[in-house]
C-alpha positions as CSV (number, residue, x, y, z in Angstrom):
1,M,91.5,107.1,119.3
2,F,89.8,108.7,122.4
3,F,92.2,111.5,122.3
4,V,91.4,112.1,118.7
5,Y,87.8,112.0,119.4
6,G,88.3,114.3,122.5
7,L,90.1,116.7,120.2
8,I,87.3,116.8,117.6
9,Q,84.8,117.3,120.5
10,Q,86.9,120.2,121.9
11,I,86.8,121.9,118.6
12,E,83.1,121.6,118.4
13,H,82.9,122.7,121.9
14,T,85.0,125.9,121.1
15,R,82.7,126.5,118.0
16,K,79.5,126.3,120.1
17,A,80.9,128.7,122.5
18,E,82.0,131.2,120.0
19,Q,78.4,130.9,118.3
20,L,76.9,131.4,121.8
21,V,79.0,134.7,122.2
22,N,78.2,135.7,118.7
23,N,74.5,135.2,119.0
24,I,74.4,137.2,122.3
25,N,76.2,140.1,120.7
26,L,73.9,140.1,117.7
27,V,71.0,140.3,119.9
28,N,72.6,143.3,121.9
29,N,73.4,145.0,118.5
30,T,70.0,144.4,117.1
31,L,68.3,145.8,120.3
32,L,70.5,148.7,120.0
33,K,69.8,149.4,116.3
34,L,66.1,149.0,116.8
35,D,66.3,151.4,119.7
36,Q,68.1,153.9,117.5
37,L,65.5,153.6,114.8
38,Q,62.8,153.9,117.4
39,Q,64.3,157.1,118.7
40,H,64.9,158.6,115.4
41,I,61.2,157.9,114.3
42,L,60.1,159.3,117.6
43,L,62.2,162.5,116.9
44,N,60.5,162.8,113.6
45,H,57.1,162.5,115.2
46,E,57.8,165.2,117.8
47,R,59.1,167.5,114.8
48,M,56.0,167.0,113.1
49,L,54.1,168.5,116.1
50,N,56.1,171.7,115.7
51,T,55.9,172.0,111.9
52,Q,53.9,175.0,111.9
53,T,56.6,177.0,113.7
54,V,59.2,176.4,111.3
55,N,59.3,177.6,107.6
56,N,58.9,175.2,104.7
57,V,62.7,175.4,103.6
58,Q,63.8,174.3,107.1
59,N,61.0,171.7,107.1
60,F,62.2,170.3,103.7
61,Q,65.7,170.1,104.9
62,F,64.9,168.5,108.2
63,Y,62.9,165.7,106.6
64,T,65.2,165.1,103.8
65,Q,68.1,164.6,106.3
66,F,65.8,162.5,108.5
67,N,64.8,160.2,105.6
68,A,68.6,159.6,104.6
69,K,69.5,158.8,108.3
70,Y,66.4,156.6,108.6
71,L,67.4,154.6,105.4
72,Q,70.8,154.2,106.8
73,L,69.5,152.9,110.2
74,F,67.1,150.6,108.6
75,T,69.8,149.2,106.1
76,D,72.1,148.7,109.1
77,L,69.4,146.9,110.9
78,D,69.3,143.9,108.3
79,P,65.8,142.3,109.1
80,N,67.0,138.9,107.8
81,S,69.6,138.6,110.7
82,L,66.6,138.6,113.1
83,I,65.2,135.3,111.8
84,P,66.5,133.2,114.8
85,Y,64.5,135.6,117.0
86,I,61.4,136.7,115.1
87,S,59.0,135.0,112.7
88,V,58.8,135.7,109.0
89,I,55.5,137.1,109.4
90,Q,57.0,139.8,111.8
91,I,59.8,140.4,109.4
92,N,57.3,141.1,106.7
93,Q,55.3,143.3,109.0
94,L,58.5,145.4,109.7
95,E,59.3,145.7,105.9
96,S,55.6,146.6,105.5
97,Y,55.9,149.4,108.0
98,H,59.1,150.5,106.5
99,D,57.7,150.7,103.1
100,T,54.7,152.8,104.4
101,L,56.8,155.2,106.3
102,I,59.2,155.7,103.3
103,K,56.1,156.4,101.0
104,H,54.5,158.9,103.4
105,Q,58.0,160.4,104.3
106,T,58.5,161.1,100.5
107,R,55.1,162.7,100.3
108,V,56.0,165.0,103.4
109,I,59.2,165.9,101.6
110,S,57.5,166.7,98.3
111,S,54.9,168.7,100.3
112,F,57.4,171.0,101.7
113,E,59.5,171.2,98.5
114,F,56.5,172.3,96.5
115,A,54.7,174.2,99.3
116,D,53.0,176.6,97.0
117,V,51.5,173.7,95.0
118,F,50.6,171.2,97.8
119,K,49.8,173.9,100.6
120,E,46.5,172.5,101.4
121,Q,47.8,168.9,101.7
122,I,50.7,169.5,104.1
123,T,48.5,169.2,107.3
124,P,46.5,166.1,106.4
125,T,49.8,164.6,105.1
126,L,51.6,165.3,108.3
127,H,48.9,163.9,110.4
128,L,48.8,160.6,108.5
129,H,52.4,160.4,108.7
130,S,52.3,161.0,112.4
131,L,49.8,158.2,112.9
132,I,52.0,155.8,110.8
133,S,55.0,156.8,113.1
134,I,53.3,156.2,116.2
135,E,52.2,152.6,115.0
136,F,55.7,151.9,113.8
137,I,57.1,152.9,117.2
138,E,54.8,150.7,118.9
139,F,55.5,147.8,116.6
140,L,59.2,148.4,117.2
141,Q,58.7,148.3,121.0
142,Q,56.8,144.9,120.8
143,L,59.5,143.5,118.4
144,K,62.2,144.5,121.0
145,S,60.2,142.7,123.6
146,Y,59.7,139.6,121.5
147,I,63.3,139.6,120.6
148,I,64.5,139.8,124.2
149,E,62.1,136.9,125.2
150,N,63.1,134.7,122.3
151,S,66.9,135.4,122.7
152,A,66.6,134.6,126.3
153,A,65.0,131.1,125.7
154,L,67.5,130.6,122.8
155,T,70.4,131.4,124.8
156,A,69.2,129.2,127.7
157,T,69.0,126.2,125.3
158,Q,72.4,126.9,123.9
159,S,73.9,127.3,127.2
160,A,72.4,124.0,128.5
161,E,73.9,122.3,125.4
162,F,77.1,124.0,125.9
163,I,77.2,122.9,129.6
164,V,76.4,119.3,128.4
165,S,79.0,119.4,125.8
166,E,81.4,120.7,128.4
167,Q,80.5,118.0,130.8
168,F,80.8,115.3,128.2
169,I,84.2,116.5,127.0
170,F,85.4,116.6,130.7
171,K,84.1,113.1,131.3
172,L,85.8,111.9,127.9
173,L,89.1,113.5,128.9
174,M,88.8,112.0,132.3
175,G,88.1,108.7,130.7
176,S,90.8,108.9,128.4
177,M,93.2,109.7,131.2
178,A,91.8,106.9,133.3
179,I,92.5,104.4,130.3
180,L,96.1,105.9,129.8
181,L,96.6,105.4,133.6
182,L,95.3,101.9,133.6
183,T,97.4,101.1,130.5
184,I,100.5,102.4,132.3
185,C,99.5,100.3,135.5
186,A,99.0,97.3,133.5
187,I,102.5,97.7,131.8
188,S,104.1,98.5,135.2
189,Y,102.2,95.6,136.8
190,F,103.4,93.2,134.2
191,F,107.0,93.8,134.9
192,Y,106.1,93.6,138.6
193,L,104.6,90.1,137.9
194,N,107.4,89.0,136.1
195,T,109.7,90.0,138.9
196,Y,107.3,88.7,141.5
197,L,107.1,85.2,139.7
198,Y,110.8,84.7,140.2
199,Q,110.7,86.1,143.8
200,H,107.8,83.7,144.6
201,I,109.6,80.8,143.1
202,R,112.9,81.7,144.8
203,G,110.9,82.2,148.2
204,H,109.7,78.6,147.8
205,Y,113.2,77.4,147.1
206,Q,114.7,79.1,150.3
207,Q,111.9,78.0,152.6
208,S,111.0,74.4,151.6
209,T,112.9,71.4,153.1
210,R,111.5,69.5,150.0
211,P,113.0,68.9,146.4
212,I,111.7,71.6,144.2
213,L,112.3,72.3,140.4
214,T,110.9,74.5,137.8
215,I,110.4,73.7,134.2
216,D,109.4,75.4,131.0
217,R,106.6,74.4,128.6
218,G,108.9,71.9,127.0
219,G,110.0,70.2,130.2
220,N,113.5,71.7,130.3
221,I,114.5,72.3,133.9
222,T,115.2,76.0,134.5
223,Q,115.8,76.0,138.3
224,F,116.2,73.6,141.2
225,N,116.9,74.0,144.9
226,P,119.9,72.5,146.9
227,V,117.6,69.8,148.5
228,F,116.7,68.7,144.9
229,S,120.4,68.2,144.1
230,Q,121.0,66.1,147.3
231,V,117.9,63.9,146.8
232,F,118.7,63.4,143.1
233,S,122.5,63.3,143.3
234,H,122.8,60.3,141.2
235,V,121.7,62.5,138.1
236,S,123.9,65.0,136.4
237,L,121.7,68.1,136.5
238,R,122.4,71.3,134.5
239,K,120.0,74.2,134.2
240,H,118.4,74.7,130.9
241,D,120.3,71.6,129.6
242,T,118.4,68.8,131.4
243,H,115.1,67.4,130.7
244,I,112.6,66.4,133.4
245,N,112.3,62.9,131.9
246,T,115.8,62.2,133.2
247,I,114.2,62.3,136.8
248,I,110.6,61.0,136.1
249,G,111.2,58.9,133.0
250,N,108.2,58.1,130.6
251,H,105.8,59.7,133.2
252,W,106.8,63.1,131.5
253,Y,104.5,62.2,128.6
254,D,101.5,61.7,130.8
255,L,102.2,64.7,132.8
256,S,102.7,67.0,129.9
257,K,99.1,66.1,128.6
258,L,97.9,67.3,132.0
259,F,99.5,70.7,131.2
260,I,97.9,71.3,128.0
261,P,94.5,72.9,129.4
262,F,96.5,75.1,131.4
263,A,99.5,76.0,129.2
264,V,97.4,77.2,126.4
265,Q,95.3,79.6,128.2
266,P,95.5,83.1,126.7
267,F,96.4,86.0,129.1
268,S,93.5,88.2,129.6
269,I,92.6,91.3,131.5
270,K,90.3,89.4,133.8
271,R,93.1,87.0,134.8
272,L,95.3,90.0,135.4
273,L,92.7,91.8,137.7
274,A,92.2,88.5,139.6
275,V,95.8,88.6,140.4
276,V,95.6,92.2,141.5
277,F,92.9,91.3,144.0
278,D,94.7,88.1,145.0
279,P,98.3,88.5,144.6
280,A,99.4,85.5,146.8
281,E,100.0,83.5,143.6
282,P,101.3,85.3,140.6
283,V,99.0,84.4,137.6
284,L,98.5,80.9,138.8
285,N,96.9,79.0,136.1
286,G,96.3,75.8,138.1
287,R,97.5,73.0,140.3
288,I,98.1,69.3,139.6
289,N,98.9,66.4,142.0
290,Y,100.6,63.5,140.3
291,K,101.6,60.2,142.1
292,M,104.4,58.1,141.0
293,S,107.5,56.0,142.2
294,I,110.9,57.8,141.5
295,S,114.4,56.7,141.7
296,T,116.3,58.8,144.1
297,A,119.8,58.5,145.6
298,Q,118.5,56.6,148.5
299,G,116.4,54.2,146.2
300,I,113.0,54.1,144.7
301,K,110.3,56.0,146.8
302,P,106.6,56.6,146.3
303,M,106.2,60.4,145.9
304,V,103.5,62.9,145.2
305,L,104.3,65.7,142.6
306,E,102.5,69.0,143.8
307,I,102.7,71.0,140.5
308,K,101.8,74.8,140.5
309,L,101.4,76.2,136.9
310,F,102.3,79.9,136.3
311,Q,101.8,82.1,133.3
312,I,102.6,85.7,132.5
313,F,101.6,86.6,128.9
314,S,103.5,83.9,126.9
315,K,105.9,82.8,129.6
316,F,105.0,79.6,131.1
317,R,106.5,77.9,134.1
318,A,105.6,74.8,136.2
319,V,107.0,74.7,139.9
320,I,107.1,71.0,141.1
321,T,107.6,70.1,144.6
322,F,108.4,66.3,145.3
323,K,106.8,65.0,148.4
324,D,108.1,61.7,149.9
325,Q,105.0,59.8,150.9
326,T,107.0,57.6,153.3
327,K,108.1,60.7,155.1
328,E,104.7,62.4,155.0
329,E,102.8,59.4,156.4
330,A,105.4,59.2,159.2
331,M,104.8,62.8,159.9
332,R,101.0,62.6,159.9
333,T,101.3,59.5,162.4
334,Q,103.5,61.5,164.5
335,V,101.4,64.5,164.9
336,N,98.3,62.3,165.7
337,L,100.0,60.2,168.5
338,D,100.9,61.0,172.0
339,N,104.8,60.9,172.2
340,F,105.1,59.5,175.5
341,T,102.6,56.5,175.2
342,Q,102.4,56.2,171.4
343,I,98.6,56.1,171.5
344,S,96.3,58.7,170.2
345,N,96.7,62.1,171.7
346,K,93.8,64.3,173.2
347,T,93.3,66.2,170.0
348,T,93.0,63.1,167.8
349,I,90.7,61.1,170.2
350,L,88.3,64.1,170.5
351,A,88.1,64.4,166.7
352,H,87.4,60.9,166.3
353,L,84.7,60.9,168.9
354,E,83.1,64.0,167.1
355,D,83.2,61.9,163.9
356,E,81.6,58.8,165.5
357,I,78.9,60.8,167.1
358,E,77.9,62.3,163.8
359,R,78.3,58.8,161.9
360,C,76.2,57.0,164.6
361,N,73.5,59.6,164.6
362,R,73.2,59.7,160.8
363,H,72.9,55.7,160.8
364,H,71.1,55.4,164.0
365,L,73.9,53.1,165.5
366,L,75.0,52.6,169.1
367,L,78.1,54.3,170.7
368,S,79.5,54.3,174.1
369,I,82.6,55.5,175.7
370,I,84.8,54.4,178.5
371,F,86.6,56.9,180.9
372,I,89.6,55.5,182.7
373,D,91.4,57.2,185.6
374,I,94.3,55.7,187.6
375,D,93.7,55.7,191.4
376,E,95.9,57.6,193.6
377,F,98.4,58.3,190.8
378,K,99.6,61.5,192.6
379,T,100.5,59.3,195.8
380,I,102.5,56.9,193.2
381,N,104.4,59.8,191.9
382,D,105.1,61.2,195.2
383,R,106.0,57.8,197.1
384,Y,108.1,56.2,194.2
385,G,109.2,59.2,191.9
386,H,108.1,60.6,188.5
387,P,110.2,58.0,186.5
388,F,108.1,55.3,188.2
389,G,105.1,57.1,187.6
390,D,106.0,57.5,183.8
391,K,106.6,53.7,183.7
392,V,103.1,53.2,185.1
393,I,101.6,55.4,182.5
394,K,103.2,53.5,179.7
395,W,102.3,50.1,181.2
396,V,98.6,51.2,181.5
397,A,98.3,52.4,178.0
398,S,100.0,49.3,176.4
399,T,97.7,47.1,178.7
400,I,94.5,48.8,177.6
401,K,95.7,48.7,174.0
402,K,95.9,44.9,174.3
403,R,92.2,44.5,175.4
404,V,90.4,47.0,173.2
405,R,88.5,45.7,170.1
406,E,89.8,46.4,166.6
407,T,87.0,48.9,166.0
408,D,87.5,50.7,169.2
409,F,89.6,53.8,169.4
410,L,91.9,54.5,172.2
411,G,93.5,57.8,173.4
412,R,95.2,59.5,176.2
413,Y,93.0,62.3,177.4
414,G,95.3,63.7,180.2
415,G,98.0,62.8,182.6
416,D,96.5,59.8,184.0
417,E,93.2,59.7,182.2
418,F,92.4,57.6,179.2
419,I,89.4,57.4,176.8
420,I,88.0,54.5,174.7
421,V,85.5,55.2,172.0
422,C,83.5,52.1,171.3
423,P,81.3,52.0,168.3
424,D,78.3,49.7,167.9
425,C,78.4,49.0,171.5
426,N,75.8,49.6,174.3
427,A,76.6,50.6,177.8
428,T,76.3,47.0,179.2
429,Q,78.7,45.7,176.5
430,A,81.1,48.6,177.2
431,K,81.0,47.9,180.9
432,L,82.1,44.3,180.3
433,I,85.2,45.5,178.3
434,A,85.7,48.2,181.1
435,Q,85.6,45.4,183.7
436,D,88.1,43.3,181.9
437,I,90.5,46.4,181.7
438,R,90.1,47.1,185.5
439,S,91.1,43.6,186.1
440,L,94.0,43.7,184.0
441,L,95.3,46.9,185.4
442,K,95.2,45.6,188.9
443,N,98.7,45.3,189.5
444,P,100.2,44.9,193.2
445,K,103.8,45.2,192.0
446,L,103.1,48.6,190.2
447,H,100.7,49.6,192.8
448,V,98.1,50.3,190.1
449,K,94.2,50.5,190.3
450,A,91.8,52.2,188.0
451,S,88.3,53.8,188.3
452,V,86.1,53.6,185.2
453,G,83.1,55.5,184.0
454,V,80.8,54.3,181.2
455,A,78.2,56.4,179.1
456,Q,76.2,55.5,176.2
457,M,75.4,58.0,173.6
458,E,71.8,59.4,173.5
459,P,70.1,60.8,170.5
460,E,70.6,64.5,171.5
461,D,74.2,64.1,172.8
462,T,77.1,66.2,171.6
463,R,80.7,65.4,172.3
464,E,80.8,67.6,175.4
465,S,77.6,66.2,176.8
466,L,78.8,62.6,176.3
467,L,82.1,63.3,178.0
468,E,80.3,65.0,180.8
469,R,78.2,62.1,181.4
470,A,81.2,59.6,181.4
471,D,82.9,62.0,183.7
472,Q,80.2,62.0,186.1
473,A,80.0,58.1,186.2
474,L,83.8,58.1,186.7
475,Y,83.3,60.5,189.5
476,Q,80.7,58.1,190.9
477,A,83.2,55.1,190.8
478,K,85.7,57.2,192.7
479,H,83.0,58.2,195.3
480,Q,81.9,54.5,195.9
481,G,85.5,53.6,197.1
482,K,87.5,53.5,193.7
483,N,88.7,50.6,191.7
484,K,85.1,50.2,190.2
485,V,83.2,50.4,187.0
486,V,80.1,52.7,187.0
487,I,77.7,53.1,184.1
488,Y,76.1,56.6,183.9
489,K,72.5,56.8,185.2
490,Q,70.4,59.7,186.0
491,Q,70.7,59.2,189.7
492,S,74.6,59.1,189.4
493,Q,74.8,62.7,188.8
494,R,76.8,64.7,191.3
């Protein structure tokens, strides 16, 4: 449609160009004819000044020829063709001058043809004809100036319209080419997405250690990975011939209802452009997480089905990843624990301390921390060996764990350092807990003693400032002879 419209505009543009050229040629031809007419009348005027030196027969012949040539020039001029450049009044003036000149020209010719009869009238007639000729010449000069001025203005207007038309056609053609290019790109991108969808799914299959399958809109299994075959080896699986309800049973009917808002979405350019700028997921309609217990080859297990819904035009696919909750929970726990002591690691204890500071500040609650360091641990390692030192670390962790409250949070901060986060606890209460722990850790057989620093959270405290004050209290306990519990006070600063 744009191309047809552009072609029509191009034809109109060509017509305007031809019209502009024709108008310029018309003006030039008109000016040339006016100039010829002016020169011819001027020649007649000059001849009238020398009429006395020529006999009557020659004058008659000259004026007869002049009149014929004048009529031819005026006829060629065609005053009506000048309407775009001069007014109707000026055309009427031109024709009036023409009629007057012809009338007097006829009298001049008759005067010389019948010279014997009109001998006395020749001179007055020539004089009057001379005056009329001069006026006509001046009028023609004004007319030429007026035509030049008007034609310049009209040509400028037409040229401006021509340029605007040319720019419009250029933009139209560029727009049409852009639309054509976008159409080609959209078609190419569709095939790219279609390929990318399968590559994307195949990449999931190859990289994942979890069971994955793909189903169509009706729930038929179209693809699954080797891990899925192992986990569900008790089920006979065939691509495009096995329904997902053989895996999840009646849950399929509930699950299929969740697909409806996503599966019926029409494809749109807006969604296509969204994929262009975020190609990480090929036309991802949505995500669904669905919890259920599923029978596997190893028995019934709690699982979360992580479902990604894809659509390219009318093609719909759901990629389902089966996550074993038992394994997931074990993995999360393992990440948070210190592998050696099986209590929280440094990252976890610091994150918990950050959360507790925020919670206690928000609700105006008390919070204290206990910083424990084994005395002379390097000496123990050097004297009794690292295996013995490892045994000491494990024993210290298990001993502290027995004494802390259920609401407290214990973690290993470093090699021989431990932190206890004590919610709803002031410094005095925390010191009592710390003293009990110090007493429990005093073990002559293992050569263990511990220094402890206690700090209570202040309103302006951050995690770093609270840890710094507990560390300063611990330093003071070491400085006072070790195997002591010290509460942070202003004077206890180093």
